[in-house]
C-alpha positions in Angstrom: -8.1 -7.4 37.9 -10.3 -9.8 35.8 -10.9 -13.4 36.9 -9.1 -14.5 33.8 -6.0 -12.5 34.6 -5.9 -13.4 38.3 -6.1 -17.1 37.8 -2.8 -18.5 36.6 -2.7 -22.0 35.2 0.1 -24.3 34.3 0.9 -27.9 33.5 4.0 -29.2 35.2 5.8 -32.4 35.8 5.4 -34.3 39.1 7.2 -37.1 40.8 5.3 -40.4 40.4 2.4 -40.8 42.7 4.1 -44.0 44.0 6.8 -42.0 45.6 4.4 -39.8 47.5 1.6 -42.1 48.3 3.0 -45.6 48.3 2.2 -48.6 46.1 -0.3 -48.2 43.2 -1.6 -51.7 43.5 -5.2 -52.1 44.5 -6.0 -52.1 48.2 -6.9 -55.4 49.7 -10.7 -55.4 49.8 -13.3 -57.8 51.2 -16.1 -58.9 48.9 -18.5 -60.0 51.7 -19.2 -56.7 53.3 -20.8 -53.3 52.4 -18.6 -50.5 51.2 -18.5 -49.1 54.7 -16.5 -52.1 55.8 -13.8 -51.5 53.3 -13.7 -47.7 53.4 -13.9 -45.3 56.3 -17.2 -43.5 55.5 -17.7 -41.8 58.9 -17.2 -38.3 57.2 -19.2 -38.8 54.0 -22.8 -38.5 52.9 -24.1 -40.4 49.9 -26.6 -39.2 47.3 -28.2 -41.9 45.2 -30.4 -41.5 42.1 -33.6 -42.6 43.7 -36.4 -40.9 45.7 -37.8 -42.0 49.0 -40.0 -44.6 47.3 -37.1 -46.0 45.2 -38.4 -44.3 42.1 -37.3 -41.3 40.1 -40.2 -38.8 40.2 -39.1 -37.2 43.5 -35.8 -35.6 44.7 -32.9 -37.9 45.1 -32.3 -39.0 48.7 -29.1 -38.9 50.9 -27.7 -41.6 53.1 -25.9 -40.3 56.1 -22.6 -41.4 57.7 -24.2 -43.4 60.5 -26.0 -45.5 57.9 -23.0 -45.9 55.6 -20.4 -47.0 58.1 -19.5 -50.5 59.0 -19.4 -53.9 57.4 -23.2 -54.1 57.5 -23.8 -50.5 56.3 -26.0 -49.2 53.5 -25.9 -50.8 50.1 -28.3 -50.7 47.1 -28.3 -51.1 43.3 -26.7 -47.7 43.1 -24.0 -48.3 45.8 -22.5 -51.7 46.6 -19.4 -53.8 46.9 -18.4 -55.4 43.6 -17.1 -58.9 43.0 -13.6 -57.4 43.1 -14.3 -55.7 46.5 -14.5 -52.2 44.9 -16.9 -49.6 46.2 -19.2 -49.4 43.2 -21.3 -46.3 42.2 -24.0 -46.7 39.5 -26.1 -43.8 38.3 -28.5 -44.4 35.4 -29.2 -41.3 33.2 -32.9 -41.5 34.1 -32.3 -41.5 37.8 -33.7 -39.0 40.4 -31.8 -35.7 40.8 -31.2 -33.1 43.5 -29.7 -29.7 44.1 -30.9 -28.0 41.0 -28.9 -30.4 38.7 -30.7 -32.2 35.9 -28.1 -35.0 36.0 -28.4 -38.0 38.4 -25.6 -39.1 40.6 -24.4 -41.8 43.0 -21.9 -39.7 44.8 -20.2 -39.2 48.2 -20.0 -35.8 49.7 -17.4 -35.1 52.4 -18.7 -33.8 55.8 -16.2 -32.7 58.4 -19.0 -32.6 60.9 -21.6 -35.3 60.1 -24.2 -33.2 61.9 -23.6 -30.0 60.0 -22.9 -29.7 56.3 -22.0 -26.0 56.6 -18.8 -26.9 58.4 -16.2 -27.2 55.6 -12.6 -26.3 54.9 -10.9 -23.2 53.3 -8.1 -22.7 50.9 -6.0 -21.3 53.7 -4.9 -24.8 54.7 -3.9 -28.0 53.0 -6.5 -30.5 51.7 -6.1 -33.6 49.5 -8.3 -36.1 47.9 -6.6 -39.2 46.7 -8.4 -42.0 44.8 -7.9 -45.0 42.6 -10.8 -46.0 40.4 -12.0 -47.6 37.2 -14.8 -46.3 35.0 -16.7 -49.3 33.7 -19.6 -47.5 31.9 -20.1 -44.0 30.6 -23.3 -42.4 29.2 -23.8 -42.0 25.5 -22.2 -38.5 25.5 -19.2 -40.1 27.2 -19.0 -37.7 30.2 -19.0 -38.8 33.8 -17.6 -36.8 36.7 -15.6 -39.0 39.2 -14.4 -36.4 41.7 -15.0 -32.8 42.7 -13.8 -30.0 44.9 -17.1 -28.2 45.4 -17.6 -24.7 46.8 -20.2 -24.4 49.6 -23.3 -22.6 48.2 -21.5 -22.0 44.9 -20.1 -23.8 41.9 -17.3 -26.5 41.9 -13.7 -25.3 42.0 -12.6 -28.6 40.3 -14.3 -31.3 38.3 -12.4 -34.5 37.4 -14.3 -35.7 34.4 -13.8 -38.8 32.3 -14.6 -38.1 28.6 -15.1 -41.3 26.5 -15.3 -41.7 22.8 -17.1 -44.7 21.2 -15.2 -44.0 18.0 -11.8 -44.7 19.5 -13.0 -46.8 22.5 -10.8 -44.7 24.7 -11.2 -41.7 26.9 -9.4 -38.8 28.6 -9.4 -37.8 32.3 -9.8 -34.0 32.3 -9.5 -31.6 35.2 -11.9 -28.6 34.7 -11.0 -25.7 37.0 -13.2 -22.7 37.6 -11.4 -19.4 37.7 -13.8 -17.7 40.1 -16.9 -18.6 42.2 -20.2 -18.2 40.6 -18.6 -18.4 37.1 -20.9 -17.9 34.1 -21.2 -21.4 32.5 -21.2 -19.6 29.1 -18.0 -17.8 29.8 -15.4 -20.0 28.2 -12.5 -18.1 29.8 -13.8 -19.0 33.2 -13.3 -22.8 32.7 -9.7 -24.1 32.4 -9.3 -27.6 31.0 -6.3 -29.9 31.5 -6.0 -33.4 30.1 -4.4 -35.4 32.9 -4.4 -38.8 31.2 -5.4 -39.9 27.7 -6.0 -43.0 25.8 -7.8 -44.6 28.8 -9.9 -47.7 28.2 -13.1 -48.5 30.1 -12.0 -50.6 33.1 -8.5 -49.2 33.2 -7.2 -48.1 36.6 -6.8 -44.4 37.3 -5.0 -43.1 40.3 -5.5 -39.4 41.0 -4.8 -36.7 43.5 -6.5 -33.3 43.9 -4.9 -30.8 46.2 -5.9 -27.4 47.5 -3.3 -25.4 49.5 -1.9 -22.0 50.1 1.5 -20.7 49.0 1.4 -17.9 51.6 -0.2 -15.4 49.3 -2.8 -17.2 47.2 -4.7 -20.5 47.2 -3.4 -23.0 44.7 -5.3 -26.0 43.3 -3.6 -28.9 41.5 -4.6 -32.2 40.0 -2.6 -35.2 38.7 -3.4 -38.7 37.5 -1.4 -41.8 36.7 1.9 -40.1 37.4 1.4 -37.6 34.5 1.9 -33.9 34.5 0.3 -31.8 37.2 -2.3 -29.2 36.3 -2.0 -26.2 38.6 -4.1 -23.0 39.0 -3.5 -20.1 41.3 -6.9 -19.2 42.7 -8.6 -15.9 42.3 -8.8 -14.1 45.7 -12.6 -14.3 45.4 -12.3 -18.0 46.3 -10.9 -17.0 49.8 -14.4 -16.3 51.0 -15.6 -19.8 50.0 -15.3 -23.0 51.9 -15.1 -26.4 50.2 -15.7 -30.1 50.4 -14.7 -33.1 48.3 -17.0 -35.3 46.3 -16.4 -38.7 44.6 -18.4 -41.3 42.8 -20.4 -41.4 39.5 -22.0 -38.2 38.3 -22.9 -38.7 34.6 -23.3 -35.4 32.6 -26.3 -36.8 30.7 -30.0 -37.1 31.5 -31.4 -38.8 28.3 -31.6 -42.4 27.4 -32.8 -45.8 28.8 -32.3 -46.9 32.4 -29.5 -49.2 31.2 -27.4 -46.2 30.2 -25.4 -44.3 32.8 -22.1 -44.1 34.7 -20.5 -46.9 36.6 -17.4 -46.1 38.7 -15.6 -48.5 40.9 -13.3 -47.2 43.7 -10.4 -49.2 45.1 -9.0 -46.5 47.3 -10.5 -43.2 48.5 -9.0 -41.0 51.1 -9.6 -37.3 52.0 -7.1 -35.7 54.3 -6.2 -32.3 55.7 -2.6 -32.4 56.7 -2.2 -29.1 58.5 0.2 -28.0 61.3 3.0 -29.9 59.6 1.3 -33.2 60.0 3.1 -35.9 57.9 3.6 -39.7 58.2 7.3 -40.6 58.4 7.1 -44.4 58.5 8.2 -45.8 55.1 5.5 -47.1 52.9 7.0 -50.6 52.8 6.6 -52.1 56.2 9.0 -54.8 57.6 7.8 -58.3 56.6 5.5 -60.3 58.9 5.6 -64.1 59.2 2.5 -66.2 59.1 1.6 -67.6 62.4 4.0 -65.4 64.3 3.4 -62.3 66.4 3.9 -59.0 64.6 4.3 -55.4 65.9 5.2 -52.3 63.8 4.7 -48.7 65.0 3.4 -46.1 62.6 4.9 -42.6 63.2 4.1 -39.1 62.2 5.5 -35.6 62.8 3.6 -32.4 63.4 0.0 -32.0 64.3 -1.6 -31.5 67.7 -1.1 -34.6 69.9 -2.4 -37.1 70.5 -2.9 -38.8 67.1 -5.6 -41.4 66.5 -4.9 -43.9 63.7 -7.5 -45.8 61.6 -7.9 -47.7 58.4 -9.1 -45.5 55.5 -9.2 -47.9 52.6 -8.7 -51.7 52.4 -8.5 -54.4 55.0 -5.5 -55.9 56.8 -4.5 -59.5 56.4 -6.6 -61.7 58.8 -5.0 -61.7 62.3 -3.6 -58.2 62.0 -5.2 -54.8 63.1 -4.3 -51.2 63.5 -4.7 -49.9 67.1 -5.7 -46.3 67.6 -2.2 -45.5 69.1 -0.6 -46.3 65.7 0.7 -49.8 65.5 0.0 -52.7 63.2 -0.1 -55.7 65.5 -1.4 -59.2 65.8 -0.6 -62.7 64.4 -1.2 -63.4 60.7 -3.0 -66.7 60.1 -0.7 -69.7 59.7 -1.6 -70.1 56.0 -1.4 -66.4 55.2 2.1 -66.5 53.7 2.5 -65.1 50.2 5.1 -63.2 48.2 2.3 -60.7 47.1 2.2 -57.6 49.2 -1.0 -56.6 51.0 -1.8 -52.9 50.7 -3.9 -50.7 52.9 -4.4 -46.9 53.5 -4.3 -45.4 56.9 -5.5 -42.1 58.3 -3.9 -40.3 61.3 -6.1 -37.7 63.0 -4.8 -35.2 65.5 -6.6 -33.6 68.4 -8.0 -30.7 66.5 -9.2 -32.7 63.4 -6.3 -32.4 61.0 -5.7 -35.6 59.1 -3.0 -37.2 57.0 -3.2 -40.3 54.9 -0.6 -42.9 53.7 -0.7 -46.2 52.0 1.4 -49.1 53.3 2.4 -52.4 51.8 3.1 -55.5 53.9 4.4 -58.9 52.8 3.5 -62.0 54.9 6.3 -64.5 54.7 5.7 -68.3 55.0 6.5 -69.6 58.5 9.8 -71.4 58.0 9.1 -73.7 60.9 6.2 -75.3 59.2 6.8 -78.4 57.1 6.0 -78.6 53.4 3.4 -81.3 54.2 1.7 -79.0 56.7 1.6 -76.1 54.3 0.0 -78.4 51.6 -2.5 -79.9 54.0 -4.9 -77.3 55.6 -6.0 -79.9 58.2 -2.6 -79.4 59.9 -3.4 -75.7 60.5 
């Protein structure tokens, strides 16, 4: 059977992302720390468009998880925290390149084992990449890849590409799916294109999910953005011998022009998860309200997986005074002046004893302490 015949593609409706993944509002992000303080980067490697000397004549360098992680982790002109707290990727078209590509990138690569990039995942399980981003700049040809499912030692299975037109000042988010590994780039039938979202302006928020799973017979890959229709492809059996990893960032498909031209992508949420063995978070996405200045405790629960589970923050920061403990509880005492009707949002990751993970975003409102007087609320010296 030909690759074209074995890969079945469709575009189907999906429930809004908000129902599956919680609120679509941006995560709470701190502007005073490196990206590794707002995002869990312990299982990512970053490639930046610069060589070891900071120039572009040599191969692009990689920054490993140990250097990325934490509030004081790596940052540079190509990877930094924006004034809105976003994890910002900048790749000029004249930047250094790597991996046989002629295009520069500022891009994260998922690593299940930070010490061994050959350890990846297969289409026999369930894997998901969920992100919320804004594209601020695109190169002159308009094309910048913001996410990928990449095959190990072969071509990408999925490219999520923003395609911008200066004529209309809008762009489309397109999922490009490869029907078989090692596909000929000149074989048009090997590359399936789906428009996930259209009429997008530069700086407009895009929320997407890419999933790779198995229906019991074949691998299935799907992609959805901004609660639109889902693009789905049944994978050719030749993909079964390939392992995969996620990528996310700014990968402009252009290598000509001045250093001021390139792709700028800002991420407000980014979570990769592998929810196998029936692992699923059962706690509703809207947590019970907390009250400023008062002790708060709320357990987070999940079914399935291999126990015990370890919980952590994946994207965003909690309101000051609160934390997530590894056993799975949001606890602490919000600061006395933290009350607000606006919900705080953050994404969590639960990891089981054999490395399966599941992500979920929660929202939490901090109510004003009713015992505080109006004068005390107005006067911070009373806090």
